[in-house]
Jmol script that loads the backbone (N, CA, C; Angstrom):
load data "model"
ATOM      1  N   MET A   1      -2.533  -9.914 -15.292  1.00  0.00           N
ATOM      2  CA  MET A   1      -2.553  -9.055 -15.763  1.00  0.00           C
ATOM      3  C   MET A   1      -1.483  -8.016 -15.462  1.00  0.00           C
ATOM      4  N   SER A   2      -0.720  -7.158 -16.214  1.00  0.00           N
ATOM      5  CA  SER A   2       0.107  -6.431 -15.895  1.00  0.00           C
ATOM      6  C   SER A   2      -0.158  -4.632 -15.823  1.00  0.00           C
ATOM      7  N   HIS A   3       0.288  -4.230 -14.769  1.00  0.00           N
ATOM      8  CA  HIS A   3      -0.292  -2.721 -14.287  1.00  0.00           C
ATOM      9  C   HIS A   3       1.238  -2.050 -14.290  1.00  0.00           C
ATOM     10  N   PRO A   4       0.796  -0.921 -14.026  1.00  0.00           N
ATOM     11  CA  PRO A   4       2.036   0.366 -14.231  1.00  0.00           C
ATOM     12  C   PRO A   4       2.995   0.265 -12.894  1.00  0.00           C
ATOM     13  N   TYR A   5       2.563  -0.509 -11.891  1.00  0.00           N
ATOM     14  CA  TYR A   5       3.366  -0.714 -10.786  1.00  0.00           C
ATOM     15  C   TYR A   5       4.119  -2.009 -10.354  1.00  0.00           C
ATOM     16  N   VAL A   6       4.278  -2.914 -11.528  1.00  0.00           N
ATOM     17  CA  VAL A   6       5.161  -4.131 -11.232  1.00  0.00           C
ATOM     18  C   VAL A   6       6.267  -3.914 -10.745  1.00  0.00           C
ATOM     19  N   LYS A   7       7.126  -2.537 -11.140  1.00  0.00           N
ATOM     20  CA  LYS A   7       8.540  -2.970 -10.538  1.00  0.00           C
ATOM     21  C   LYS A   7       8.584  -2.469  -8.758  1.00  0.00           C
ATOM     22  N   PHE A   8       7.370  -2.131  -8.128  1.00  0.00           N
ATOM     23  CA  PHE A   8       7.384  -2.192  -6.675  1.00  0.00           C
ATOM     24  C   PHE A   8       6.505  -3.146  -6.126  1.00  0.00           C
ATOM     25  N   GLU A   9       6.170  -3.958  -6.874  1.00  0.00           N
ATOM     26  CA  GLU A   9       5.775  -5.139  -6.183  1.00  0.00           C
ATOM     27  C   GLU A   9       7.068  -5.891  -5.185  1.00  0.00           C
ATOM     28  N   ASN A  10       6.622  -6.861  -4.617  1.00  0.00           N
ATOM     29  CA  ASN A  10       7.499  -7.533  -3.396  1.00  0.00           C
ATOM     30  C   ASN A  10       8.397  -6.474  -2.742  1.00  0.00           C
ATOM     31  N   THR A  11       8.349  -5.430  -2.660  1.00  0.00           N
ATOM     32  CA  THR A  11       8.981  -4.504  -1.874  1.00  0.00           C
ATOM     33  C   THR A  11       8.787  -4.419  -0.561  1.00  0.00           C
ATOM     34  N   PRO A  12       9.272  -4.248   0.578  1.00  0.00           N
ATOM     35  CA  PRO A  12       9.264  -4.675   1.943  1.00  0.00           C
ATOM     36  C   PRO A  12       7.923  -3.775   2.355  1.00  0.00           C
ATOM     37  N   LEU A  13       7.775  -2.806   1.592  1.00  0.00           N
ATOM     38  CA  LEU A  13       6.615  -1.360   2.233  1.00  0.00           C
ATOM     39  C   LEU A  13       5.392  -2.133   1.365  1.00  0.00           C
ATOM     40  N   TRP A  14       5.588  -2.563   0.079  1.00  0.00           N
ATOM     41  CA  TRP A  14       4.303  -3.471  -0.810  1.00  0.00           C
ATOM     42  C   TRP A  14       3.480  -4.199   0.354  1.00  0.00           C
ATOM     43  N   ASN A  15       4.665  -5.300   0.403  1.00  0.00           N
ATOM     44  CA  ASN A  15       4.216  -6.215   1.136  1.00  0.00           C
ATOM     45  C   ASN A  15       3.441  -6.363   2.752  1.00  0.00           C
ATOM     46  N   VAL A  16       4.274  -5.170   3.012  1.00  0.00           N
ATOM     47  CA  VAL A  16       3.635  -4.783   4.531  1.00  0.00           C
ATOM     48  C   VAL A  16       2.090  -4.431   4.445  1.00  0.00           C
ATOM     49  N   ILE A  17       2.001  -3.474   3.334  1.00  0.00           N
ATOM     50  CA  ILE A  17       0.742  -2.598   2.952  1.00  0.00           C
ATOM     51  C   ILE A  17      -0.550  -3.902   2.576  1.00  0.00           C
ATOM     52  N   SER A  18       0.223  -4.632   1.916  1.00  0.00           N
ATOM     53  CA  SER A  18      -0.725  -5.949   0.667  1.00  0.00           C
ATOM     54  C   SER A  18      -1.161  -6.665   1.722  1.00  0.00           C
ATOM     55  N   LYS A  19      -0.333  -7.072   3.044  1.00  0.00           N
ATOM     56  CA  LYS A  19      -0.604  -7.801   4.073  1.00  0.00           C
ATOM     57  C   LYS A  19      -1.849  -7.101   4.825  1.00  0.00           C
ATOM     58  N   GLY A  20      -1.247  -5.962   5.312  1.00  0.00           N
ATOM     59  CA  GLY A  20      -2.692  -5.455   5.929  1.00  0.00           C
ATOM     60  C   GLY A  20      -4.070  -5.393   5.572  1.00  0.00           C
ATOM     61  N   ILE A  21      -3.981  -4.994   4.062  1.00  0.00           N
ATOM     62  CA  ILE A  21      -5.448  -5.359   3.212  1.00  0.00           C
ATOM     63  C   ILE A  21      -5.948  -6.429   3.355  1.00  0.00           C
ATOM     64  N   ASP A  22      -4.774  -7.661   3.417  1.00  0.00           N
ATOM     65  CA  ASP A  22      -5.711  -8.771   3.664  1.00  0.00           C
ATOM     66  C   ASP A  22      -6.420  -9.065   4.461  1.00  0.00           C
ATOM     67  N   ASP A  23      -5.892  -8.752   5.908  1.00  0.00           N
ATOM     68  CA  ASP A  23      -6.065  -8.709   7.014  1.00  0.00           C
ATOM     69  C   ASP A  23      -7.549  -7.874   7.224  1.00  0.00           C
ATOM     70  N   LEU A  24      -7.591  -7.019   6.549  1.00  0.00           N
ATOM     71  CA  LEU A  24      -8.617  -6.077   6.682  1.00  0.00           C
ATOM     72  C   LEU A  24      -9.851  -6.523   6.108  1.00  0.00           C
ATOM     73  N   VAL A  25      -9.739  -6.992   4.873  1.00  0.00           N
ATOM     74  CA  VAL A  25     -10.611  -8.046   3.808  1.00  0.00           C
ATOM     75  C   VAL A  25     -11.250  -9.305   4.597  1.00  0.00           C
ATOM     76  N   GLU A  26      -9.641 -10.085   4.926  1.00  0.00           N
ATOM     77  CA  GLU A  26     -10.395 -11.250   5.598  1.00  0.00           C
ATOM     78  C   GLU A  26     -11.415 -10.988   6.936  1.00  0.00           C
ATOM     79  N   ASN A  27     -11.270  -9.786   7.781  1.00  0.00           N
ATOM     80  CA  ASN A  27     -11.599  -9.663   8.982  1.00  0.00           C
ATOM     81  C   ASN A  27     -13.023  -9.057   8.732  1.00  0.00           C
ATOM     82  N   ASN A  28     -13.678  -8.914   7.525  1.00  0.00           N
ATOM     83  CA  ASN A  28     -14.568  -7.892   6.814  1.00  0.00           C
ATOM     84  C   ASN A  28     -14.843  -6.415   7.260  1.00  0.00           C
ATOM     85  N   ASP A  29     -13.725  -6.108   7.422  1.00  0.00           N
ATOM     86  CA  ASP A  29     -13.381  -4.674   8.155  1.00  0.00           C
ATOM     87  C   ASP A  29     -13.887  -3.827   6.938  1.00  0.00           C
ATOM     88  N   ILE A  30     -13.174  -3.884   6.000  1.00  0.00           N
ATOM     89  CA  ILE A  30     -13.303  -3.192   4.377  1.00  0.00           C
ATOM     90  C   ILE A  30     -13.774  -4.315   3.181  1.00  0.00           C
ATOM     91  N   GLU A  31     -14.323  -3.838   2.089  1.00  0.00           N
ATOM     92  CA  GLU A  31     -14.460  -4.204   1.166  1.00  0.00           C
ATOM     93  C   GLU A  31     -13.686  -3.990  -0.138  1.00  0.00           C
ATOM     94  N   GLU A  32     -12.927  -4.793  -0.487  1.00  0.00           N
ATOM     95  CA  GLU A  32     -11.747  -4.323  -1.576  1.00  0.00           C
ATOM     96  C   GLU A  32     -12.745  -4.133  -3.368  1.00  0.00           C
ATOM     97  N   THR A  33     -12.926  -2.839  -3.212  1.00  0.00           N
ATOM     98  CA  THR A  33     -13.908  -2.829  -4.958  1.00  0.00           C
ATOM     99  C   THR A  33     -12.954  -2.282  -5.909  1.00  0.00           C
ATOM    100  N   THR A  34     -11.844  -1.502  -5.518  1.00  0.00           N
ATOM    101  CA  THR A  34     -10.440  -1.285  -6.313  1.00  0.00           C
ATOM    102  C   THR A  34      -9.677  -2.402  -6.345  1.00  0.00           C
ATOM    103  N   LYS A  35      -8.725  -2.143  -7.772  1.00  0.00           N
ATOM    104  CA  LYS A  35      -7.865  -3.150  -7.906  1.00  0.00           C
ATOM    105  C   LYS A  35      -6.560  -3.092  -6.903  1.00  0.00           C
ATOM    106  N   ARG A  36      -6.166  -4.499  -6.207  1.00  0.00           N
ATOM    107  CA  ARG A  36      -5.203  -4.272  -4.843  1.00  0.00           C
ATOM    108  C   ARG A  36      -4.173  -3.319  -5.369  1.00  0.00           C
ATOM    109  N   GLU A  37      -3.559  -3.295  -6.197  1.00  0.00           N
ATOM    110  CA  GLU A  37      -2.454  -2.776  -6.831  1.00  0.00           C
ATOM    111  C   GLU A  37      -2.632  -1.194  -6.586  1.00  0.00           C
ATOM    112  N   TYR A  38      -3.559  -0.600  -6.722  1.00  0.00           N
ATOM    113  CA  TYR A  38      -4.000   0.649  -7.041  1.00  0.00           C
ATOM    114  C   TYR A  38      -4.156   1.175  -5.559  1.00  0.00           C
ATOM    115  N   ILE A  39      -4.501   0.338  -4.773  1.00  0.00           N
ATOM    116  CA  ILE A  39      -5.052   0.671  -3.406  1.00  0.00           C
ATOM    117  C   ILE A  39      -3.407   0.727  -2.366  1.00  0.00           C
ATOM    118  N   VAL A  40      -2.646  -0.245  -3.038  1.00  0.00           N
ATOM    119  CA  VAL A  40      -1.376  -0.506  -2.513  1.00  0.00           C
ATOM    120  C   VAL A  40      -0.768   1.060  -2.591  1.00  0.00           C
ATOM    121  N   VAL A  41      -0.329   1.188  -3.977  1.00  0.00           N
ATOM    122  CA  VAL A  41       0.352   2.472  -4.023  1.00  0.00           C
ATOM    123  C   VAL A  41      -0.147   3.680  -3.496  1.00  0.00           C
ATOM    124  N   PHE A  42      -1.277   3.621  -3.919  1.00  0.00           N
ATOM    125  CA  PHE A  42      -1.778   4.785  -2.765  1.00  0.00           C
ATOM    126  C   PHE A  42      -1.434   4.998  -1.599  1.00  0.00           C
ATOM    127  N   LEU A  43      -1.679   3.936  -1.028  1.00  0.00           N
ATOM    128  CA  LEU A  43      -1.248   4.087   0.645  1.00  0.00           C
ATOM    129  C   LEU A  43       0.184   3.970   0.848  1.00  0.00           C
ATOM    130  N   ASP A  44       1.222   3.477   0.020  1.00  0.00           N
ATOM    131  CA  ASP A  44       2.579   3.302  -0.220  1.00  0.00           C
ATOM    132  C   ASP A  44       3.093   5.069  -0.198  1.00  0.00           C
ATOM    133  N   ASN A  45       2.211   5.863  -1.246  1.00  0.00           N
ATOM    134  CA  ASN A  45       2.779   6.977  -1.400  1.00  0.00           C
ATOM    135  C   ASN A  45       2.217   8.136  -0.192  1.00  0.00           C
ATOM    136  N   LYS A  46       1.289   7.619   0.465  1.00  0.00           N
ATOM    137  CA  LYS A  46       0.827   8.314   1.779  1.00  0.00           C
ATOM    138  C   LYS A  46       2.103   8.080   2.796  1.00  0.00           C
ATOM    139  N   VAL A  47       2.368   6.848   2.886  1.00  0.00           N
ATOM    140  CA  VAL A  47       3.673   6.677   3.937  1.00  0.00           C
ATOM    141  C   VAL A  47       4.588   7.229   3.482  1.00  0.00           C
ATOM    142  N   LEU A  48       5.229   6.994   2.372  1.00  0.00           N
ATOM    143  CA  LEU A  48       6.502   7.973   1.983  1.00  0.00           C
ATOM    144  C   LEU A  48       6.182   9.375   1.888  1.00  0.00           C
ATOM    145  N   TYR A  49       5.285   9.588   1.903  1.00  0.00           N
ATOM    146  CA  TYR A  49       5.330  11.224   2.043  1.00  0.00           C
ATOM    147  C   TYR A  49       5.329  11.788   3.411  1.00  0.00           C
ATOM    148  N   TRP A  50       4.271  10.727   4.358  1.00  0.00           N
ATOM    149  CA  TRP A  50       4.537  11.383   5.655  1.00  0.00           C
ATOM    150  C   TRP A  50       5.871  10.987   6.369  1.00  0.00           C
ATOM    151  N   ARG A  51       6.708  10.155   5.818  1.00  0.00           N
ATOM    152  CA  ARG A  51       7.827   9.608   6.435  1.00  0.00           C
ATOM    153  C   ARG A  51       8.668  10.753   6.366  1.00  0.00           C
ATOM    154  N   LYS A  52       8.841  11.151   4.724  1.00  0.00           N
ATOM    155  CA  LYS A  52       9.923  12.434   4.252  1.00  0.00           C
ATOM    156  C   LYS A  52       9.191  13.537   5.124  1.00  0.00           C
ATOM    157  N   PHE A  53       8.358  14.094   5.484  1.00  0.00           N
ATOM    158  CA  PHE A  53       7.731  15.314   6.140  1.00  0.00           C
ATOM    159  C   PHE A  53       8.103  15.198   7.420  1.00  0.00           C
ATOM    160  N   LEU A  54       7.730  14.055   8.226  1.00  0.00           N
ATOM    161  CA  LEU A  54       8.037  13.875   9.480  1.00  0.00           C
ATOM    162  C   LEU A  54       9.743  14.295   9.593  1.00  0.00           C
ATOM    163  N   PHE A  55      10.549  13.023   8.905  1.00  0.00           N
ATOM    164  CA  PHE A  55      11.734  13.269   9.238  1.00  0.00           C
ATOM    165  C   PHE A  55      12.442  14.904   8.817  1.00  0.00           C
ATOM    166  N   THR A  56      11.898  15.299   7.913  1.00  0.00           N
ATOM    167  CA  THR A  56      12.533  16.199   7.595  1.00  0.00           C
ATOM    168  C   THR A  56      12.512  17.700   8.422  1.00  0.00           C
ATOM    169  N   ARG A  57      11.313  17.137   9.549  1.00  0.00           N
ATOM    170  CA  ARG A  57      10.971  18.394  10.299  1.00  0.00           C
ATOM    171  C   ARG A  57      11.732  18.058  11.929  1.00  0.00           C
ATOM    172  N   LEU A  58      12.662  16.999  11.878  1.00  0.00           N
ATOM    173  CA  LEU A  58      13.138  16.698  13.047  1.00  0.00           C
ATOM    174  C   LEU A  58      14.616  17.674  13.088  1.00  0.00           C
TER     175      LEU A  58
END
end "model"
wireframe off; spacefill off
backbone 0.3
color backbone group
């Protein structure tokens, strides 16, 4: 099924975050109750915000 974030799939950041979520789920560290794409986009946005914030302060 399509979602509004298809154009962001398979970007390096998307892939790293999705793999990290895979690892956490596989290790039973988290239980995924929200669709993966929404979790990845949420975390992508957090990473991008903090990267921008930190690099504009240097």
